[in-house]
KEBAMI-472613 format. One record per residue (C-alpha): residue number from 1; residue in one letter; x, y negated, z negated. Coordinates in steps of 0.2 Angstrom, whole numbers, padded with zeros to 4 digits, always signed. Last residue first. Layout:
residues N
 torse drenvex  east north    up
   NUM       A     X     Y     Z
...
***
This chain:
residues 681
 torse drenvex  east north    up
   681       N -0248 +0103 -1103
   680       G -0229 +0100 -1103
   679       K -0215 +0087 -1101
   678       S -0222 +0080 -1084
   677       L -0222 +0091 -1069
   676       H -0214 +0089 -1052
   675       G -0196 +0093 -1057
   674       Y -0191 +0101 -1040
   673       Q -0175 +0092 -1035
   672       A -0167 +0088 -1052
   671       S -0172 +0104 -1061
   670       Y -0168 +0114 -1046
   669       S -0151 +0106 -1045
   668       L -0148 +0110 -1063
   667       M -0153 +0128 -1061
   666       Q -0142 +0130 -1045
   665       N -0127 +0122 -1054
   664       A -0129 +0133 -1069
   663       F -0130 +0149 -1060
   662       S -0113 +0145 -1051
   661       K -0106 +0140 -1034
   660       P -0122 +0142 -1025
   659       H -0122 +0152 -1008
   658       K -0126 +0144 -0992
   657       V -0137 +0149 -0977
   656       E -0138 +0136 -0963
   655       I -0154 +0130 -0955
   654       A -0151 +0124 -0937
   653       T -0157 +0109 -0925
   652       I -0169 +0100 -0937
   651       E -0174 +0084 -0930
   650       G -0168 +0068 -0939
   649       A -0166 +0058 -0923
   648       D -0147 +0059 -0925
   647       D -0147 +0078 -0926
   646       T -0152 +0088 -0942
   645       V -0144 +0103 -0951
   644       P -0156 +0111 -0963
   643       V -0149 +0119 -0979
   642       L -0156 +0135 -0985
   641       V -0148 +0139 -1002
   640       P -0146 +0158 -1007
   639       N -0155 +0162 -1023
   638       V -0147 +0165 -1039
   637       F -0152 +0182 -1046
   636       G -0157 +0192 -1061
   635       G -0151 +0208 -1070
   634       Y -0154 +0215 -1087
   633       P -0144 +0228 -1096
   632       A -0128 +0219 -1096
   631       S -0112 +0228 -1089
   630       T -0099 +0228 -1102
   629       F -0100 +0246 -1108
   628       Q -0093 +0253 -1124
   627       E -0108 +0247 -1134
   626       N -0119 +0259 -1125
   625       R -0116 +0274 -1136
   624       E -0120 +0263 -1151
   623       L -0136 +0257 -1144
   622       I -0141 +0275 -1139
   621       E -0137 +0281 -1156
   620       A -0147 +0268 -1165
   619       H -0162 +0271 -1153
   618       L -0161 +0290 -1157
   617       E -0162 +0287 -1176
   616       Q -0176 +0274 -1173
   615       D -0187 +0285 -1163
   614       V -0197 +0271 -1154
   613       K -0216 +0267 -1156
   612       V -0225 +0260 -1141
   611       G -0228 +0272 -1127
   610       Y -0233 +0289 -1134
   609       G -0247 +0288 -1146
   608       E -0251 +0269 -1143
   607       V -0252 +0271 -1125
   606       L -0261 +0287 -1124
   605       A -0273 +0283 -1139
   604       Q -0277 +0266 -1132
   603       C -0281 +0273 -1115
   602       A -0292 +0287 -1123
   601       E -0301 +0274 -1133
   600       F -0303 +0262 -1118
   599       D -0311 +0274 -1106
   598       G -0315 +0263 -1091
   597       E -0322 +0278 -1082
   596       S -0311 +0276 -1066
   595       K -0296 +0270 -1076
   594       I -0297 +0284 -1089
   593       R -0300 +0297 -1076
   592       Q -0286 +0290 -1066
   591       T -0275 +0292 -1081
   590       E -0281 +0310 -1084
   589       R -0278 +0316 -1067
   588       L -0261 +0308 -1066
   587       L -0257 +0316 -1083
   586       Q -0261 +0333 -1076
   585       G -0251 +0330 -1060
   584       F -0236 +0324 -1070
   583       L -0237 +0340 -1080
   582       E -0238 +0350 -1064
   581       R -0222 +0341 -1057
   580       L -0214 +0346 -1074
   579       K -0218 +0364 -1070
   578       G -0209 +0364 -1054
   577       Y -0194 +0355 -1061
   576       D -0191 +0368 -1074
   575       N -0176 +0366 -1086
   574       I -0175 +0347 -1086
   573       N -0161 +0342 -1098
   572       Y -0163 +0328 -1110
   571       Y -0147 +0322 -1119
   570       T -0143 +0317 -1137
   569       K -0125 +0314 -1144
   568       G -0118 +0321 -1160
   567       D -0105 +0332 -1151
   566       R -0120 +0340 -1141
   565       T -0138 +0338 -1145
   564       V -0150 +0344 -1131
   563       K -0168 +0340 -1130
   562       E -0175 +0352 -1117
   561       I -0188 +0347 -1104
   560       V -0199 +0361 -1098
   559       N -0196 +0372 -1113
   558       D -0213 +0381 -1110
   557       A -0221 +0377 -1126
   556       Q -0212 +0360 -1126
   555       G -0220 +0354 -1110
   554       K -0234 +0344 -1117
   553       D -0222 +0334 -1128
   552       F -0209 +0331 -1114
   551       V -0224 +0327 -1102
   550       W -0231 +0314 -1114
   549       A -0214 +0306 -1119
   548       S -0210 +0303 -1101
   547       V -0226 +0295 -1096
   546       W -0228 +0286 -1112
   545       Q -0210 +0279 -1111
   544       R -0211 +0274 -1093
   543       N -0228 +0265 -1096
   542       R -0222 +0256 -1111
   541       M -0206 +0249 -1102
   540       H -0217 +0243 -1087
   539       A -0229 +0234 -1099
   538       Q -0216 +0226 -1110
   537       E -0219 +0228 -1129
   536       V -0209 +0244 -1135
   535       D -0208 +0242 -1154
   534       D -0192 +0234 -1161
   533       G -0182 +0241 -1175
   532       L -0165 +0241 -1166
   531       E -0166 +0227 -1153
   530       L -0173 +0233 -1136
   529       R -0165 +0233 -1119
   528       I -0153 +0248 -1123
   527       L -0169 +0258 -1125
   526       Q -0171 +0259 -1106
   525       T -0158 +0272 -1107
   524       M -0166 +0285 -1118
   523       L -0183 +0292 -1115
   522       G -0190 +0283 -1100
   521       N -0173 +0281 -1092
   520       R -0167 +0299 -1093
   519       I -0184 +0305 -1089
   518       Y -0185 +0294 -1073
   517       G -0168 +0298 -1068
   516       D -0169 +0317 -1069
   515       Y -0186 +0317 -1060
   514       A -0179 +0307 -1046
   513       A -0163 +0316 -1044
   512       K -0173 +0333 -1045
   511       G -0185 +0326 -1031
   510       V -0170 +0321 -1020
   509       A -0162 +0338 -1022
   508       E -0178 +0347 -1018
   507       W -0183 +0337 -1003
   506       D -0166 +0340 -0995
   505       E -0167 +0331 -0978
   504       V -0178 +0317 -0983
   503       L -0190 +0305 -0975
   502       G -0194 +0315 -0960
   501       L -0213 +0317 -0963
   500       E -0211 +0336 -0966
   499       K -0197 +0332 -0978
   498       L -0208 +0321 -0988
   497       K -0221 +0334 -0988
   496       T -0210 +0347 -0996
   495       G -0213 +0342 -1014
   494       Y -0204 +0334 -1029
   493       L -0207 +0316 -1025
   492       Y -0226 +0318 -1023
   491       Y -0231 +0319 -1041
   490       L -0218 +0307 -1046
   489       A -0225 +0293 -1035
   488       V -0243 +0296 -1040
   487       L -0237 +0296 -1058
   486       D -0228 +0279 -1056
   485       A -0244 +0272 -1049
   484       R -0254 +0278 -1065
   483       G -0240 +0271 -1076
   482       E -0241 +0254 -1068
   481       E -0260 +0254 -1070
   480       L -0260 +0260 -1088
   479       T -0247 +0247 -1092
   478       S -0257 +0233 -1085
   477       S -0274 +0238 -1092
   476       Y -0268 +0241 -1110
   475       N -0273 +0223 -1117
   474       K -0291 +0226 -1110
   473       L -0295 +0243 -1104
   472       T -0313 +0239 -1099
   471       E -0313 +0221 -1095
   470       K -0295 +0220 -1088
   469       T -0299 +0237 -1079
   468       E -0313 +0229 -1069
   467       G -0330 +0235 -1074
   466       V -0338 +0252 -1072
   465       G -0355 +0252 -1063
   464       P -0349 +0263 -1049
   463       N -0334 +0273 -1054
   462       I -0317 +0265 -1051
   461       Q -0307 +0272 -1036
   460       G -0291 +0281 -1033
   459       S -0275 +0277 -1024
   458       A -0270 +0260 -1017
   457       H -0258 +0257 -1032
   456       G -0250 +0274 -1030
   455       I -0249 +0276 -1011
   454       V -0240 +0261 -1005
   453       E -0233 +0253 -1021
   452       H -0228 +0269 -1031
   451       L -0224 +0279 -1015
   450       A -0212 +0265 -1009
   449       T -0204 +0262 -1025
   448       H -0201 +0281 -1029
   447       L -0195 +0283 -1011
   446       K -0182 +0269 -1013
   445       D -0177 +0276 -1030
   444       A -0175 +0294 -1023
   443       L -0164 +0287 -1009
   442       Q -0153 +0278 -1021
   441       G -0152 +0293 -1033
   440       H -0147 +0306 -1020
   439       A -0129 +0309 -1020
   438       K -0123 +0300 -1035
   437       E -0139 +0305 -1045
   436       L -0137 +0323 -1040
   435       M -0119 +0323 -1044
   434       F -0122 +0316 -1062
   433       E -0136 +0329 -1065
   432       E -0125 +0343 -1059
   431       D -0110 +0336 -1070
   430       D -0120 +0338 -1086
   429       H -0133 +0330 -1097
   428       V -0132 +0312 -1090
   427       F -0131 +0298 -1103
   426       E -0112 +0293 -1103
   425       R -0109 +0297 -1085
   424       L -0123 +0285 -1080
   423       R -0116 +0271 -1091
   422       G -0098 +0273 -1083
   421       E -0103 +0274 -1065
   420       S -0103 +0255 -1062
   419       G -0115 +0242 -1057
   418       S -0117 +0228 -1044
   417       N -0118 +0237 -1028
   416       N -0135 +0246 -1031
   415       Y -0143 +0230 -1038
   414       S -0138 +0220 -1023
   413       Q -0145 +0233 -1011
   412       V -0161 +0234 -1021
   411       I -0162 +0215 -1019
   410       N -0158 +0216 -1000
   409       G -0172 +0229 -0998
   408       L -0186 +0221 -1007
   407       S -0199 +0235 -1004
   406       V -0216 +0229 -0998
   405       S -0234 +0234 -0999
   404       K -0248 +0225 -0992
   403       S -0266 +0230 -0996
   402       G -0282 +0237 -0989
   401       V -0298 +0228 -0982
   400       E -0313 +0237 -0991
   399       K -0305 +0246 -1005
   398       R -0290 +0235 -1008
   397       I -0301 +0220 -1007
   396       W -0313 +0228 -1020
   395       N -0299 +0232 -1032
   394       A -0292 +0214 -1032
   393       N -0273 +0215 -1035
   392       P -0268 +0209 -1017
   391       L -0255 +0215 -1016
   390       N -0241 +0228 -1018
   389       V -0224 +0223 -1023
   388       G -0207 +0231 -1024
   387       I -0190 +0227 -1032
   386       P -0197 +0214 -1044
   385       T -0187 +0199 -1048
   384       S -0178 +0191 -1063
   383       P -0172 +0174 -1058
   382       S -0185 +0172 -1051
   381       A -0201 +0181 -1047
   380       D -0212 +0173 -1060
   379       G -0208 +0156 -1053
   378       A -0197 +0156 -1038
   377       E -0189 +0167 -1024
   376       G -0180 +0165 -1007
   375       A -0175 +0174 -0992
   374       V -0179 +0192 -0997
   373       N -0176 +0206 -0985
   372       V -0191 +0217 -0981
   371       T -0195 +0235 -0981
   370       K -0213 +0235 -0975
   369       Y -0229 +0244 -0979
   368       S -0246 +0240 -0973
   367       I -0261 +0249 -0982
   366       G -0277 +0245 -0972
   365       V -0289 +0259 -0977
   364       V -0290 +0274 -0988
   363       D -0307 +0282 -0983
   362       K -0315 +0294 -0994
   361       K -0306 +0287 -1010
   360       K -0303 +0300 -1023
   359       H -0311 +0298 -1040
   358       A -0325 +0310 -1038
   357       D -0312 +0323 -1031
   356       M -0303 +0323 -1048
   355       I -0285 +0318 -1047
   354       S -0271 +0330 -1042
   353       S -0269 +0321 -1026
   352       N -0270 +0331 -1009
   351       D -0284 +0320 -1002
   350       E -0276 +0304 -1007
   349       F -0259 +0309 -1000
   348       W -0267 +0314 -0984
   347       Q -0276 +0298 -0983
   346       A -0260 +0288 -0985
   345       N -0252 +0297 -0970
   344       E -0250 +0282 -0959
   343       S -0245 +0271 -0974
   342       L -0231 +0283 -0978
   341       V -0225 +0284 -0960
   340       A -0222 +0266 -0961
   339       M -0206 +0270 -0971
   338       K -0195 +0273 -0956
   337       K -0201 +0259 -0946
   336       S -0199 +0247 -0961
   335       M -0181 +0253 -0963
   334       D -0176 +0248 -0946
   333       F -0186 +0232 -0944
   332       D -0181 +0224 -0961
   331       K -0195 +0211 -0960
   330       M -0191 +0194 -0968
   329       Q -0197 +0188 -0985
   328       V -0202 +0173 -0995
   327       I -0207 +0177 -1013
   326       M -0216 +0164 -1024
   325       E -0224 +0166 -1041
   324       F -0236 +0157 -1053
   323       S -0242 +0168 -1067
   322       G -0260 +0174 -1066
   321       R -0273 +0174 -1080
   320       Y -0285 +0187 -1084
   319       G -0276 +0202 -1092
   318       V -0279 +0201 -1110
   317       P -0262 +0198 -1117
   316       D -0259 +0187 -1101
   315       N -0241 +0188 -1096
   314       Y -0244 +0204 -1085
   313       V -0257 +0195 -1075
   312       E -0248 +0194 -1058
   311       V -0254 +0182 -1045
   310       F -0255 +0163 -1047
   309       G -0250 +0160 -1030
   308       N -0237 +0162 -1016
   307       I -0231 +0179 -1008
   306       Y -0223 +0178 -0991
   305       D -0222 +0185 -0974
   304       I -0210 +0183 -0959
   303       N -0207 +0194 -0944
   302       G -0225 +0194 -0937
   301       E -0240 +0204 -0937
   300       T -0249 +0210 -0953
   299       A -0261 +0196 -0956
   298       A -0276 +0207 -0963
   297       T -0269 +0206 -0981
   296       W -0267 +0187 -0979
   295       A -0285 +0184 -0972
   294       V -0293 +0195 -0986
   293       N -0282 +0186 -0999
   292       Y -0287 +0169 -0992
   291       D -0305 +0173 -0993
   290       D -0303 +0179 -1011
   289       W -0294 +0163 -1016
   288       T -0307 +0153 -1007
   287       Q -0320 +0162 -1018
   286       L -0309 +0158 -1033
   285       D -0311 +0139 -1029
   284       G -0296 +0129 -1036
   283       T -0301 +0115 -1024
   282       R -0284 +0109 -1016
   281       Y -0274 +0124 -1020
   280       Y -0288 +0135 -1013
   279       E -0288 +0124 -0997
   278       V -0270 +0126 -0995
   277       L -0271 +0145 -0997
   276       L -0285 +0145 -0984
   275       G -0274 +0136 -0971
   274       L -0260 +0148 -0974
   273       A -0271 +0162 -0970
   272       N -0277 +0154 -0954
   271       G -0259 +0151 -0949
   270       Q -0254 +0169 -0952
   269       A -0269 +0175 -0942
   268       E -0266 +0162 -0928
   267       N -0248 +0168 -0925
   266       E -0230 +0164 -0930
   265       A -0234 +0149 -0941
   264       V -0224 +0133 -0937
   263       G -0238 +0121 -0941
   262       K -0244 +0132 -0955
   261       A -0227 +0130 -0964
   260       L -0228 +0111 -0963
   259       E -0245 +0113 -0971
   258       L -0238 +0124 -0984
   257       W -0224 +0112 -0988
   256       K -0236 +0098 -0992
   255       I -0248 +0109 -1002
   254       I -0234 +0114 -1013
   253       E -0230 +0096 -1017
   252       D -0248 +0093 -1021
   251       L -0248 +0109 -1032
   250       A -0234 +0101 -1042
   249       E -0243 +0085 -1046
   248       G -0260 +0095 -1049
   247       Y -0253 +0106 -1062
   246       L -0270 +0105 -1071
   245       G -0282 +0095 -1060
   244       G -0281 +0083 -1046
   243       S -0275 +0096 -1034
   242       K -0279 +0113 -1043
   241       Y -0275 +0123 -1058
   240       V -0292 +0123 -1067
   239       L -0294 +0118 -1085
   238       E -0307 +0129 -1092
   237       K -0318 +0124 -1106
   236       L -0323 +0132 -1123
   235       E -0333 +0121 -1134
   234       G -0328 +0117 -1152
   233       N -0325 +0099 -1148
   232       E -0314 +0104 -1134
   231       K -0308 +0122 -1134
   230       V -0296 +0128 -1121
   229       L -0295 +0141 -1107
   228       K -0281 +0137 -1094
   227       S -0285 +0141 -1076
   226       N -0281 +0150 -1061
   225       L -0285 +0169 -1064
   224       G -0299 +0165 -1076
   223       F -0312 +0174 -1066
   222       S -0305 +0185 -1052
   221       L -0322 +0185 -1042
   220       P -0331 +0202 -1041
   219       R -0335 +0209 -1024
   218       N -0348 +0222 -1028
   217       P -0356 +0210 -1040
   216       D -0359 +0198 -1026
   215       P -0362 +0180 -1033
   214       S -0350 +0185 -1047
   213       K -0357 +0183 -1065
   212       M -0349 +0174 -1079
   211       E -0356 +0177 -1097
   210       A -0344 +0191 -1101
   209       Y -0331 +0178 -1096
   208       F -0333 +0167 -1111
   207       N -0337 +0182 -1123
   206       Q -0320 +0191 -1119
   205       V -0310 +0175 -1120
   204       D -0318 +0169 -1137
   203       D -0316 +0186 -1144
   202       T -0298 +0186 -1140
   201       T -0296 +0169 -1149
   200       V -0293 +0151 -1144
   199       D -0286 +0140 -1157
   198       P -0269 +0136 -1149
   197       G -0277 +0133 -1132
   196       Y -0275 +0147 -1119
   195       F -0264 +0151 -1105
   194       N -0248 +0144 -1113
   193       V -0240 +0160 -1119
   192       A -0237 +0160 -1138
   191       S -0247 +0175 -1141
   190       L -0255 +0178 -1158
   189       L -0272 +0170 -1154
   188       V -0273 +0180 -1138
   187       N -0268 +0197 -1145
   186       D -0279 +0195 -1161
   185       V -0272 +0210 -1170
   184       D -0277 +0229 -1171
   183       K -0264 +0235 -1159
   182       A -0250 +0225 -1153
   181       K -0250 +0216 -1136
   180       N -0242 +0200 -1141
   179       V -0236 +0190 -1126
   178       K -0224 +0175 -1129
   177       K -0220 +0182 -1146
   176       A -0212 +0172 -1161
   175       D -0224 +0157 -1159
   174       A -0217 +0151 -1176
   173       D -0201 +0159 -1183
   172       N -0191 +0142 -1184
   171       F -0175 +0137 -1174
   170       I -0181 +0131 -1156
   169       M -0198 +0128 -1162
   168       D -0192 +0114 -1174
   167       F -0186 +0104 -1159
   166       A -0203 +0106 -1150
   165       E -0212 +0100 -1166
   164       Q -0200 +0085 -1168
   163       E -0201 +0077 -1151
   162       L -0185 +0078 -1141
   161       T -0174 +0063 -1137
   160       T -0157 +0063 -1129
   159       A -0145 +0048 -1132
   158       T -0130 +0059 -1127
   157       A -0121 +0059 -1143
   156       E -0137 +0059 -1153
   155       M -0143 +0074 -1144
   154       L -0127 +0084 -1147
   153       E -0126 +0080 -1166
   152       T -0145 +0085 -1167
   151       L -0141 +0101 -1159
   150       Y -0126 +0104 -1171
   149       S -0138 +0100 -1186
   148       A -0151 +0113 -1180
   147       D -0139 +0127 -1180
   146       F -0129 +0137 -1166
   145       D -0132 +0155 -1161
   144       P -0148 +0151 -1153
   143       K -0164 +0161 -1156
   142       M -0174 +0169 -1142
   141       K -0192 +0171 -1145
   140       A -0198 +0188 -1142
   139       N -0206 +0193 -1125
   138       S -0196 +0208 -1123
   137       Y -0193 +0206 -1105
   136       H -0191 +0188 -1100
   135       H -0185 +0183 -1118
   134       H -0195 +0168 -1125
   133       I -0187 +0151 -1124
   132       G -0192 +0147 -1106
   131       N -0191 +0152 -1088
   130       S -0182 +0168 -1094
   129       F -0166 +0165 -1084
   128       W -0166 +0146 -1087
   127       I -0169 +0148 -1105
   126       R -0155 +0161 -1106
   125       K -0143 +0149 -1098
   124       L -0148 +0136 -1110
   123       Y -0144 +0147 -1125
   122       V -0127 +0153 -1117
   121       E -0122 +0135 -1115
   120       F -0126 +0130 -1133
   119       A -0116 +0146 -1139
   118       K -0101 +0139 -1129
   117       W -0104 +0122 -1137
   116       D -0104 +0130 -1154
   115       D -0089 +0141 -1151
   114       S -0079 +0125 -1146
   113       E -0072 +0123 -1129
   112       R -0084 +0109 -1123
   111       D -0078 +0096 -1136
   110       G -0086 +0080 -1132
   109       D -0092 +0072 -1116
   108       Y -0110 +0077 -1117
   107       N -0120 +0070 -1102
   106       L -0125 +0084 -1091
   105       Y -0127 +0098 -1104
   104       V -0136 +0086 -1116
   103       S -0149 +0081 -1103
   102       E -0151 +0099 -1098
   101       L -0155 +0103 -1116
   100       A -0168 +0089 -1117
    99       K -0176 +0095 -1100
    98       R -0177 +0113 -1106
    97       I -0185 +0109 -1123
    96       K -0198 +0097 -1115
    95       L -0202 +0109 -1101
    94       N -0203 +0124 -1113
    93       H -0215 +0116 -1126
    92       R -0231 +0123 -1120
    91       Y -0225 +0141 -1117
    90       N -0224 +0153 -1102
    89       Q -0237 +0143 -1092
    88       D -0226 +0127 -1093
    87       Y -0210 +0136 -1087
    86       M -0220 +0144 -1073
    85       I -0227 +0128 -1067
    84       D -0210 +0121 -1067
    83       R -0205 +0131 -1052
    82       G -0220 +0125 -1041
    81       A -0210 +0115 -1029
    80       L -0198 +0130 -1027
    79       G -0212 +0140 -1019
    78       A -0217 +0127 -1006
    77       Q -0199 +0124 -1002
    76       T -0197 +0143 -0999
    75       L -0212 +0143 -0987
    74       Y -0205 +0127 -0978
    73       F -0188 +0136 -0976
    72       V -0195 +0152 -0970
    71       L -0206 +0144 -0957
    70       K -0191 +0133 -0951
    69       Q -0181 +0149 -0949
    68       E -0195 +0156 -0939
    67       K -0195 +0141 -0927
    66       L -0176 +0142 -0926
    65       S -0178 +0160 -0920
    64       L -0172 +0173 -0932
    63       D -0157 +0184 -0928
    62       D -0146 +0173 -0938
    61       W -0155 +0178 -0954
    60       G -0154 +0196 -0950
    59       P -0147 +0201 -0967
    58       I -0150 +0188 -0981
    57       Q -0137 +0191 -0994
    56       Y -0140 +0193 -1013
    55       R -0131 +0186 -1028
    54       L -0131 +0193 -1046
    53       I -0132 +0185 -1063
    52       K -0130 +0197 -1078
    51       L -0140 +0196 -1094
    50       D -0139 +0203 -1111
    49       A -0129 +0188 -1118
    48       F -0119 +0181 -1103
    47       Q -0113 +0188 -1087
    46       E -0107 +0180 -1070
    45       L -0108 +0181 -1051
    44       L -0109 +0200 -1047
    43       Y -0113 +0203 -1029
    42       P -0096 +0198 -1023
    41       F -0098 +0202 -1004
    40       E -0084 +0211 -0996
    39       N -0091 +0210 -0978
    38       E -0100 +0193 -0981
    37       N -0084 +0186 -0988
    36       L -0090 +0171 -0998
    35       E -0088 +0152 -0996
    34       V -0094 +0143 -1012
    33       F -0107 +0129 -1013
    32       E -0110 +0115 -1025
    31       Q -0126 +0105 -1026
    30       E -0124 +0087 -1032
    29       F -0138 +0082 -1044
    28       G -0151 +0068 -1041
    27       T -0160 +0078 -1028
    26       K -0173 +0074 -1015
    25       V -0180 +0084 -1001
    24       E -0192 +0072 -0992
    23       P -0209 +0075 -0987
    22       E -0213 +0074 -0969
    21       Q -0218 +0059 -0959
    20       K -0226 +0065 -0942
    19       C -0220 +0073 -0926
    18       S -0209 +0083 -0937
    17       W -0190 +0087 -0941
    16       L -0184 +0084 -0958
    15       S -0176 +0069 -0966
    14       L -0165 +0074 -0981
    13       A -0164 +0061 -0995
    12       V -0149 +0061 -1007
    11       F -0153 +0052 -1023
    10       L -0138 +0042 -1030
     9       A -0127 +0043 -1045
     8       A -0122 +0061 -1041
     7       F -0113 +0071 -1055
     6       A -0104 +0087 -1055
     5       V -0101 +0097 -1071
     4       K -0087 +0110 -1070
     3       F -0092 +0127 -1073
     2       R -0079 +0137 -1083
     1       M -0069 +0149 -1074
***
């Protein structure tokens, strides 16, 4: 059913409980909700282009106290207040373009059944999904299936304006890649991401930060994490994200909600961490960011936790700058108890790893692991979300204090219940592989995520005197780290230790399902996400390919993985799982050596040799075989909406969970409610 546009002439203000005046939640757009059967929950909301929009539930919400529900609500509002930051970080014209297209969408009263209008709707939805005009996964600029004259007609009909340069960028070939990590090019200069001024080069970035020295070299600051680097009169200058600085309008809103969250914190440690996060947003000081991360990592008690900040550096071609993101989560008590055993045995996994002894940590500390249920997401985590997270990213904090690892249980649950068996049946080699995946695939995926986040990212150490990986491995640092963590997980997934720990009953079957799925995805099925002729660009896709292609190549002499052609179709069949585990171990040893020694040449050879180029004949075959399936290759989510209920005095008496009627309705309500930035920076 086509979305029916709803209008609200007046702003609606919601007064919140507090002993002081609180910020108002305002919206100029009417949110529409739908009643859903929680027992027969419709996870799939809609599909368009190569995307599917899913819903998720919040298990255990009613078991939280009102104070805990308020904490979740305030933290969620703090994240959504920064939503527009992500759009602007992704590309300098994103906010202008999005706001213009939303104006057209809301106000156009012409033919909404034409092919051009439907193409316009799809294009706007793709922008909402990707937080901008570049594809969230491939990084390529998305071109609309309508022409410039039609957009001009729509804008004139709705009295919408858009500056010419931004208008042209929708249709031309400029700024074609948000993140360009190709070999032998200027990655910064050729990336459209808005972390750098348009004339800043890779050499500029490297030279600028080479001059910076941390007060304590053993605890290096995350230089560049929360700023934009520009040239003014030929001189390089950082524009820092802080109150009164770049993104200050949105950060001030975030601060308001974080202060409210601090007021209902579950414990002193949690409250202290929130206070440091507020101070960091006020000042932009990177030492405060480290102090916050130390405090946040140590604050492990309580039922509610969150991620809020400029965190992951995947969108920076040289790995300095963090994208804004928010995830608010509630503890899944049953699964967290079961999986905490990995954290408790982290030292055993480190001691028995295939990496060199010199690269092993002697004392693995402070890894906390929880299975959680997401209550809200924003920025880099929404609509497309991770399924597991391990933070903080600073290696010295991981070593001295530890880290927090979470698996997003209700997100995984939604993914698992939204697909079909058809694509799996098409690409498995035989019935045995199919049945292994059906019987053990979900558990194998959960264990892979847990091992990747808890053991993988916490494993290993950098040699003394070797710089951070963003300095030594440069544009390959992200894919090397993700592949290394995958290899740790793969090495232990096929072994008896998981049975000894009580995590599996049939370790061999679970391990086989994990290996089958990884090789099948790394060598074949992830290719459905690429256009024919494209190289692999995204860090995680690259790592899955170079891991899979390397073990396939090195195992050919023993026919460890066999490439099978049957009825004109390609399959990969694992003949020897034990030898494949040995190969994973060998590659893990080498990737840890590369990271520990900062061996750029070896890293480049590994990634470029195995992870970038695609067999075009195989790719064409995979795309043709996939055409029969209607399920889109990429998935993302609308968020449940937390709606406070107040009494006559304006005090919150309950917070209800409601589900948005449509993807478009949620995106439009977000734009109206959380539009705290101007048209771009």
